[in-house]
C-alpha positions in Angstrom: 84.5 91.9 78.7 83.1 89.4 81.1 79.9 89.2 83.2 80.6 90.5 86.4 80.8 87.6 88.9 80.2 87.0 92.7 82.4 84.2 94.0 81.1 83.1 96.9 82.5 81.1 99.9 81.8 80.3 103.8 84.6 82.2 104.4 86.5 85.5 102.6 89.8 87.0 103.9 90.6 90.3 102.1 94.2 90.7 103.5 93.2 92.1 107.0 89.9 90.6 108.2 87.6 87.8 107.3 84.3 87.5 106.1 81.5 85.2 106.7 79.1 83.6 104.3 80.2 86.0 102.0 80.8 86.9 98.1 83.8 88.7 96.4 82.3 90.6 93.6 84.9 91.4 90.4 84.1 93.2 87.3 86.7 93.9 84.6 89.6 91.8 86.4 89.3 93.9 89.6 87.7 93.5 92.9 84.4 95.6 93.5 83.7 94.9 97.0 83.0 92.0 99.3 79.3 91.7 100.4 77.1 89.2 102.1 75.9 86.5 99.8 72.3 87.8 100.4 73.1 91.1 99.3 74.6 90.3 95.9 73.3 92.5 93.2 70.9 90.7 90.6 73.2 91.5 87.8 76.1 89.8 89.1 76.6 85.8 88.1 77.0 83.9 91.4 80.1 81.2 91.4 79.9 79.1 94.5 83.6 78.1 95.5 84.1 74.1 95.9 86.6 75.4 98.3 86.0 76.7 102.0 87.7 79.9 101.7 88.7 82.5 99.2 92.2 84.5 100.1 94.5 87.0 98.3 96.8 85.4 95.8 100.4 84.9 96.9 103.0 87.4 95.9 106.8 85.6 95.7 109.3 88.4 95.1 112.2 85.6 94.8 111.2 83.0 92.4 114.7 81.9 90.6 112.9 79.4 88.3 110.0 76.9 88.2 108.4 74.2 85.6 111.7 73.2 85.0 113.1 76.1 83.9 115.7 78.3 85.3 115.4 81.8 84.6 119.4 82.5 84.2 119.2 79.7 81.3 116.2 81.1 79.6 115.8 84.6 80.3 112.8 85.0 77.7 109.4 85.5 77.6 108.8 81.7 77.1 110.9 81.2 80.4 109.0 83.9 82.4 105.4 82.1 81.3 106.7 78.6 82.3 107.9 79.9 85.6 104.6 81.9 86.4 102.4 79.0 85.3 104.6 76.4 87.4 103.8 78.5 90.8 100.2 79.5 89.9 99.6 75.7 90.8 100.7 76.5 94.2 98.8 79.6 94.7 101.4 81.9 93.5 99.6 84.8 91.6 102.3 87.5 91.1 105.9 86.7 91.2 109.3 88.3 90.3 111.4 85.9 88.0 114.9 86.2 89.9 118.1 86.4 87.8 121.2 85.3 90.0 124.5 86.7 89.6 125.5 86.0 86.1 127.0 88.1 83.0 126.4 91.3 81.9 124.9 90.0 78.8 122.3 87.8 80.4 121.2 90.5 83.0 120.4 92.5 79.6 118.7 89.8 78.2 116.6 89.2 81.3 115.9 92.9 81.3 114.7 92.7 77.8 112.7 89.4 78.5 111.0 91.6 81.4 110.3 94.6 79.5 108.5 92.1 76.8 106.6 89.8 79.3 105.1 93.3 81.2 104.2 94.4 77.8 102.5 91.0 77.2 100.5 91.1 80.3 102.1 87.5 80.8 99.6 86.4 83.9 101.4 86.2 87.1 104.4 88.4 86.2 105.1 91.2 88.2 108.4 92.4 87.8 112.3 91.3 88.0 114.5 90.6 90.7 118.2 90.8 90.1 120.0 89.0 92.9 123.6 90.0 92.1 126.2 90.2 90.8 127.4 93.2 93.0 127.3 90.9 96.0 130.0 89.8 98.8 132.4 86.8 97.6 132.7 86.0 101.6 128.9 85.7 101.7 128.4 84.1 98.1 126.4 81.2 99.0 125.9 78.9 95.8 126.4 82.2 93.7 129.3 81.7 91.0 132.1 83.9 92.5 133.4 84.4 88.8 130.7 86.7 88.1 130.5 88.6 91.3 132.1 92.2 91.2 131.8 95.6 92.0 129.1 97.8 90.5 130.7 100.4 87.9 129.3 103.4 85.9 128.5 101.2 82.8 126.4 98.8 85.2 124.6 101.6 87.1 124.0 103.2 83.7 122.4 100.2 82.2 120.4 99.4 85.5 118.8 102.7 85.5 117.9 102.6 81.4 116.5 99.0 81.8 114.2 100.1 85.0 111.7 101.4 82.6 108.8 99.4 81.4 109.8 96.0 83.2 106.8 96.3 86.0 108.3 96.3 89.6 112.1 96.3 89.9 113.8 94.8 92.6 117.8 94.6 93.1 119.7 92.5 95.8 123.2 94.1 96.5 125.8 94.2 99.1 127.5 97.0 100.6 131.1 95.6 99.6 130.6 95.7 96.1 127.9 99.1 95.8 128.1 102.4 97.1 125.7 104.1 99.1 125.5 106.7 96.0 124.9 104.3 93.7 121.9 102.8 96.0 120.6 106.6 96.0 120.8 106.5 92.1 119.0 103.4 92.0 116.2 104.1 94.4 115.7 107.3 92.4 115.3 105.3 88.9 112.7 103.1 91.0 114.5 100.4 91.7 113.8 98.7 95.3 116.9 98.1 96.6 117.4 95.5 99.0 120.7 94.4 101.3 121.8 90.6 101.0 124.9 88.4 100.5 126.6 90.6 102.7 129.3 90.3 105.4 128.9 94.0 106.6 128.8 95.7 109.6 125.5 97.0 111.4 127.0 100.6 110.9 127.5 100.1 107.3 123.6 98.4 106.8 122.4 101.8 108.5 123.7 104.0 106.4 122.7 101.9 103.3 119.2 101.9 104.5 119.6 105.6 104.9 120.6 105.8 100.9 117.4 104.1 100.0 117.8 100.4 100.6 114.2 99.3 102.1 114.4 95.4 102.1 116.8 92.5 103.2 117.0 89.5 101.0 116.3 86.4 102.7 117.0 87.3 106.5 119.7 85.1 108.2 121.1 83.5 105.0 124.1 84.8 103.5 124.7 87.6 105.7 126.3 89.0 109.0 124.7 87.7 112.0 123.6 89.1 115.3 126.1 89.1 117.8 126.6 90.7 121.2 128.9 93.5 120.3 128.1 93.4 116.5 124.5 93.4 115.1 125.5 92.6 112.0 123.1 92.8 108.7 120.6 90.7 110.9 120.4 92.8 113.6 120.2 96.3 111.7 117.5 94.8 109.7 115.5 93.9 112.7 116.2 97.0 114.5 115.2 99.2 111.4 111.2 99.2 111.7 110.8 100.5 107.9 112.9 97.5 106.2 111.2 94.6 105.0 112.7 91.1 105.3 112.1 88.5 103.2 112.2 85.0 104.9 112.6 81.3 103.3 110.5 79.7 106.0 110.9 76.1 105.1 112.5 75.0 108.5 115.9 74.0 106.3 117.0 77.7 106.0 116.1 79.0 109.2 115.8 77.2 112.5 111.8 77.4 114.1 113.1 79.1 116.9 115.2 81.7 115.5 112.3 82.6 113.0 110.1 83.0 115.9 112.5 85.4 117.7 112.6 87.5 114.3 109.0 87.8 114.3 108.8 88.8 117.7 111.5 91.4 117.3 110.2 92.6 114.1 107.8 95.9 113.8 105.5 97.9 111.4 105.9 99.3 109.0 108.4 97.1 107.8 107.4 93.5 108.0 108.8 89.8 107.7 107.3 88.3 104.4 107.4 84.8 102.9 109.8 84.2 99.8 110.3 80.8 98.5 113.7 81.1 96.7 112.3 78.2 94.3 114.4 77.0 91.7 113.6 75.0 88.3 112.2 71.7 90.1 109.1 73.3 91.3 106.2 71.5 89.6 108.5 68.8 88.5 110.0 65.4 89.9 113.3 66.0 88.7 116.1 65.2 91.3 118.8 66.8 89.8 119.7 70.3 87.6 122.8 72.2 86.5 123.4 75.9 88.1 126.4 77.9 86.9 127.8 74.6 85.3 127.6 72.7 88.9 125.2 70.0 89.7 122.4 70.8 92.3 121.1 67.9 94.0 117.4 67.7 95.4 117.3 65.5 98.1 114.9 65.1 101.3 113.4 68.8 100.7 116.9 70.4 99.9 118.4 71.6 97.1 122.3 71.5 97.7 125.9 71.3 96.1 127.7 68.8 96.3 129.7 70.1 99.3 126.1 70.6 101.0 125.9 74.3 100.5 121.9 75.3 99.8 120.9 76.3 96.3 117.8 77.9 96.8 114.9 76.1 98.1 112.5 73.1 97.5 109.3 74.6 98.8 106.3 76.0 97.0 104.3 79.2 98.6 101.3 77.2 99.5 103.4 74.5 101.5 105.2 77.3 103.2 101.9 79.0 104.6 100.9 75.3 105.6 104.3 75.0 107.5 103.7 78.6 109.2 100.4 77.3 110.4 101.2 74.0 111.7 104.8 74.3 112.7 105.4 78.2 113.4 102.0 78.3 115.0 101.4 81.4 113.5 97.6 82.4 113.0 96.0 81.9 109.9 95.4 85.5 109.0 99.5 86.2 109.6 100.6 83.6 107.6 98.4 84.6 104.6 99.7 88.5 104.9 103.4 87.1 104.8 102.6 85.3 101.9 100.8 87.9 100.1 99.7 91.4 101.7 103.3 92.3 103.2 105.3 91.3 100.3 103.4 93.4 97.8 103.7 96.4 100.4 107.4 95.7 100.4 107.5 96.3 96.5 105.0 99.0 96.6 102.1 97.3 95.1 99.2 98.1 97.1 96.7 96.5 94.5 98.2 93.1 95.3 97.8 90.7 98.2 94.7 92.1 99.4 91.1 91.9 98.1 89.4 95.6 98.5 88.1 97.8 96.2 90.1 98.4 93.0 92.4 95.4 93.6 93.4 93.2 91.3 91.3 89.8 91.1 94.0 87.6 92.2 92.9 84.7 94.8 92.8 81.3 95.6 90.0 79.1 96.7 91.2 77.0 99.4 90.0 74.1 101.3 90.2 73.9 105.4 93.0 72.0 105.2 94.9 74.4 103.5 95.0 72.6 100.1 94.5 74.6 97.1 91.4 74.1 95.1 92.1 76.6 92.6 94.2 80.0 91.5 92.5 83.0 89.9 94.4 85.7 88.2 92.8 89.1 86.9 89.7 87.1 87.5 90.5 84.2 85.3 91.0 80.7 86.5 94.5 79.8 85.7 94.9 76.6 87.6 92.6 73.9 89.6 93.1 70.5 91.2 89.8 68.9 89.8 87.9 70.3 86.8 84.8 72.0 87.6 82.3 73.6 85.5 81.2 77.5 85.5 
């Protein structure tokens, strides 16, 4: 057990409000409360942040890889550890390693790795996201079409059985290859079901939301669009208030003006939250990698197949927050919520993405220019830009 610590900073954002000249009190890996620095109890060791503010750690629900590792290629605890460590360098303190469309064998290996990573309490591991293979070929994007298939009874049984002990579970499906009854069964088993990579009509989306789907995967990308007479999956998601929407806000996947329209349209309780859709190059200087037997090229902030098809994103969560503030003109508090509080709410984890009594002590120390000073998970420093003493 470590000594209770008061982390002091000029500003502390708790996920809702900003506190000035405050201290974040942490005991046994959890937040106790936020107090004025002048009111810190004497038995708490005081730690003065070298950054200007403390904010909740980022929560990323769509992370295909990082640190040179693609989860599909290394569905192991070691692979998960590498991915989590790579993203901690960019402020992500909780993430879902994401398995994109692959064989049933790889899916089962990923489920086993998630179970073992959860048991081992890998720092930064939150659960698993299975993005496919039950998607629409018409909206496959960079997914390998040979593996895309309808969900059958064996698939459903494996998913229901494998849900236990992996932490949080998120699965992206398309109505074209998954029935509403299967969505109900997945939801009942504890999976968060998201619609994506689909060319469905709005009426189908509404029916699947009613069946238990609660999210949409990377809004606007790889889905039927909003038009005047057919709202598509985009329109259905924006019109259904309880539905959460992931968004790759890099300025490449979705136009700035389109993002602004969506942000104005979406209402509580569902929110739009940031996802990186990061691939293995995050945290490295590699310029090419292999995905499903095809070369992916890293050029000018894009990851693409040879034909120009986008294949994930080349952005980290800290950069996305800065982009949201500087280019989308979002207030800092909103941008921070979209990277932490909203995704935690979407996945149903109230102890993440905020800094209140009983929340996990996952937080960041930032400078005024929104550069990252250090990353803390469960009250332990996991990354810092420059070494500093305790």
